[in-house]
TINU-799436 format. One record per atom (N, C-alpha, C): residue number from 1; residue in one letter; atom name; x, y, z. Coordinates in steps of 0.02 Angstrom, whole numbers. Layout:
BEGIN
(NUM,a,CA,(X,Y,Z))
...
//
This chain:
BEGIN
(1,m,N,(51,-58,-14))
(1,m,CA,(-10,-16,6))
(1,m,C,(48,54,9))
(2,l,N,(36,89,-41))
(2,l,CA,(65,157,-51))
(2,l,C,(29,246,-10))
(3,r,N,(80,242,40))
(3,r,CA,(46,293,83))
(3,r,C,(73,369,58))
(4,v,N,(37,426,42))
(4,v,CA,(50,481,17))
(4,v,C,(29,552,88))
(5,s,N,(83,587,93))
(5,s,CA,(81,616,149))
(5,s,C,(74,678,131))
(6,s,N,(24,731,135))
(6,s,CA,(26,807,117))
(6,s,C,(64,827,160))
(7,m,N,(103,886,139))
(7,m,CA,(128,953,168))
(7,m,C,(99,998,158))
(8,f,N,(106,1058,216))
(8,f,CA,(79,1108,208))
(8,f,C,(109,1152,259))
(9,a,N,(118,1218,237))
(9,a,CA,(149,1276,265))
(9,a,C,(104,1332,299))
(10,v,N,(116,1346,356))
(10,v,CA,(98,1427,378))
(10,v,C,(129,1458,367))
(11,k,N,(102,1533,338))
(11,k,CA,(165,1594,345))
(11,k,C,(123,1621,398))
(12,r,N,(166,1660,446))
(12,r,CA,(131,1707,500))
(12,r,C,(192,1758,486))
(13,a,N,(160,1826,507))
(13,a,CA,(222,1880,512))
(13,a,C,(204,1924,592))
(14,l,N,(251,1925,594))
(14,l,CA,(266,1976,683))
(14,l,C,(242,2047,663))
(15,k,N,(214,2072,696))
(15,k,CA,(218,2112,710))
(15,k,C,(251,2157,768))
(16,l,N,(309,2184,742))
(16,l,CA,(363,2206,795))
(16,l,C,(386,2265,797))
(17,n,N,(376,2314,863))
(17,n,CA,(404,2389,858))
(17,n,C,(493,2389,857))
(18,n,N,(514,2440,843))
(18,n,CA,(582,2456,817))
(18,n,C,(630,2433,863))
(19,q,N,(604,2420,939))
(19,q,CA,(668,2389,977))
(19,q,C,(664,2326,991))
(20,e,N,(583,2274,945))
(20,e,CA,(589,2219,962))
(20,e,C,(629,2200,895))
(21,a,N,(620,2219,834))
(21,a,CA,(641,2227,758))
(21,a,C,(730,2221,765))
(22,t,N,(756,2263,802))
(22,t,CA,(803,2276,822))
(22,t,C,(847,2208,848))
(23,l,N,(814,2186,915))
(23,l,CA,(821,2123,955))
(23,l,C,(844,2055,910))
(24,m,N,(769,2060,878))
(24,m,CA,(775,2006,827))
(24,m,C,(836,1994,781))
(25,a,N,(834,2059,750))
(25,a,CA,(902,2059,698))
(25,a,C,(974,2029,733))
(26,k,N,(976,2046,798))
(26,k,CA,(1054,2051,848))
(26,k,C,(1030,1984,850))
(27,h,N,(995,1943,881))
(27,h,CA,(974,1857,875))
(27,h,C,(1016,1830,804))
(28,a,N,(977,1828,744))
(28,a,CA,(1000,1808,703))
(28,a,C,(1067,1812,697))
(29,g,N,(1104,1873,695))
(29,g,CA,(1176,1898,686))
(29,g,C,(1187,1844,724))
(30,f,N,(1190,1848,788))
(30,f,CA,(1229,1806,833))
(30,f,C,(1236,1718,809))
(31,r,N,(1165,1706,796))
(31,r,CA,(1149,1655,759))
(31,r,C,(1200,1633,727))
(32,r,N,(1195,1674,651))
(32,r,CA,(1239,1650,606))
(32,r,C,(1326,1650,641))
(33,v,N,(1343,1681,689))
(33,v,CA,(1423,1691,708))
(33,v,C,(1423,1617,741))
(34,v,N,(1386,1603,779))
(34,v,CA,(1394,1530,822))
(34,v,C,(1391,1475,781))
(35,f,N,(1335,1476,720))
(35,f,CA,(1342,1405,674))
(35,f,C,(1417,1396,640))
(36,n,N,(1435,1474,625))
(36,n,CA,(1489,1489,584))
(36,n,C,(1563,1444,609))
(37,m,N,(1546,1474,675))
(37,m,CA,(1602,1446,719))
(37,m,C,(1604,1399,740))
(38,g,N,(1542,1352,746))
(38,g,CA,(1531,1272,763))
(38,g,C,(1563,1223,709))
(39,l,N,(1539,1256,635))
(39,l,CA,(1548,1230,583))
(39,l,C,(1629,1217,578))
(40,s,N,(1674,1287,580))
(40,s,CA,(1729,1297,582))
(40,s,C,(1783,1236,626))
(41,l,N,(1749,1252,675))
(41,l,CA,(1791,1188,730))
(41,l,C,(1766,1109,714))
(42,r,N,(1718,1096,677))
(42,r,CA,(1678,1041,661))
(42,r,C,(1751,1020,596))
(43,v,N,(1736,1044,548))
(43,v,CA,(1794,1035,512))
(43,v,C,(1864,1022,540))
(44,q,N,(1885,1068,572))
(44,q,CA,(1961,1046,600))
(44,q,C,(1942,1014,667))
(45,m,N,(1926,976,693))
(45,m,CA,(1911,917,706))
(45,m,C,(1920,844,680))
(46,y,N,(1869,876,594))
(46,y,CA,(1885,797,557))
(46,y,C,(1944,798,514))
(47,g,N,(1960,858,536))
(47,g,CA,(2042,862,481))
(47,g,C,(2078,820,519))
(48,a,N,(2077,839,598))
(48,a,CA,(2137,803,635))
(48,a,C,(2116,740,654))
(49,g,N,(2057,694,619))
(49,g,CA,(2052,630,629))
(49,g,C,(1992,619,691))
(50,e,N,(1967,671,701))
(50,e,CA,(1913,646,780))
(50,e,C,(1849,629,727))
(51,f,N,(1830,585,751))
(51,f,CA,(1756,554,692))
(51,f,C,(1697,571,738))
(52,s,N,(1707,559,809))
(52,s,CA,(1663,538,846))
(52,s,C,(1612,608,855))
(53,d,N,(1572,603,833))
(53,d,CA,(1504,637,862))
(53,d,C,(1498,682,900))
(54,s,N,(1494,648,953))
(54,s,CA,(1470,669,1021))
(54,s,C,(1560,704,1058))
(55,k,N,(1617,667,1033))
(55,k,CA,(1676,720,1050))
(55,k,C,(1668,785,1017))
(56,v,N,(1640,761,963))
(56,v,CA,(1646,861,915))
(56,v,C,(1598,898,934))
(57,i,N,(1557,866,969))
(57,i,CA,(1481,908,988))
(57,i,C,(1514,928,1065))
(58,n,N,(1518,907,1088))
(58,n,CA,(1557,912,1171))
(58,n,C,(1608,959,1158))
(59,e,N,(1666,969,1116))
(59,e,CA,(1722,1029,1100))
(59,e,C,(1691,1063,1092))
(60,i,N,(1629,1088,1049))
(60,i,CA,(1609,1120,1029))
(60,i,C,(1568,1160,1076))
(61,k,N,(1518,1129,1109))
(61,k,CA,(1496,1169,1166))
(61,k,C,(1559,1205,1227))
(62,k,N,(1601,1147,1244))
(62,k,CA,(1659,1194,1274))
(62,k,C,(1684,1265,1257))
(63,v,N,(1706,1253,1174))
(63,v,CA,(1740,1329,1164))
(63,v,C,(1690,1376,1152))
(64,l,N,(1605,1363,1140))
(64,l,CA,(1572,1415,1140))
(64,l,C,(1559,1445,1200))
(65,t,N,(1533,1401,1246))
(65,t,CA,(1550,1439,1320))
(65,t,C,(1589,1468,1335))
(66,n,N,(1657,1459,1325))
(66,n,CA,(1716,1497,1352))
(66,n,C,(1717,1557,1302))
(67,y,N,(1673,1547,1243))
(67,y,CA,(1677,1621,1202))
(67,y,C,(1629,1661,1218))
(68,v,N,(1599,1634,1238))
(68,v,CA,(1510,1698,1275))
(68,v,C,(1548,1707,1323))
(69,k,N,(1583,1678,1376))
(69,k,CA,(1597,1708,1452))
(69,k,C,(1661,1754,1444))
(70,k,N,(1693,1755,1377))
(70,k,CA,(1740,1805,1365))
(70,k,C,(1697,1903,1315))
(71,q,N,(1660,1881,1304))
(71,q,CA,(1627,1925,1271))
(71,q,C,(1559,1954,1308))
(72,p,N,(1576,2024,1325))
(72,p,CA,(1550,2043,1356))
(72,p,C,(1456,2061,1345))
(73,e,N,(1471,2089,1267))
(73,e,CA,(1420,2095,1236))
(73,e,C,(1380,2029,1199))
(74,c,N,(1392,1966,1226))
(74,c,CA,(1338,1903,1204))
(74,c,C,(1333,1888,1274))
//
């Protein structure tokens, strides 16, 4: 029996004031910084031969936590 799954999306717009819009933009920018930093660390660890996903994730968490602690704007 062939099952067909239907998918749909719901698009919502947020009504933000200027302060909220600025805060959301800052969060999005910080998210990009964290993603790019994590990706860079992952590539470096794979290049070093450390293929265990749990090791990579734990190391990324350590580095990002230390980075955030040293950055007052974070």
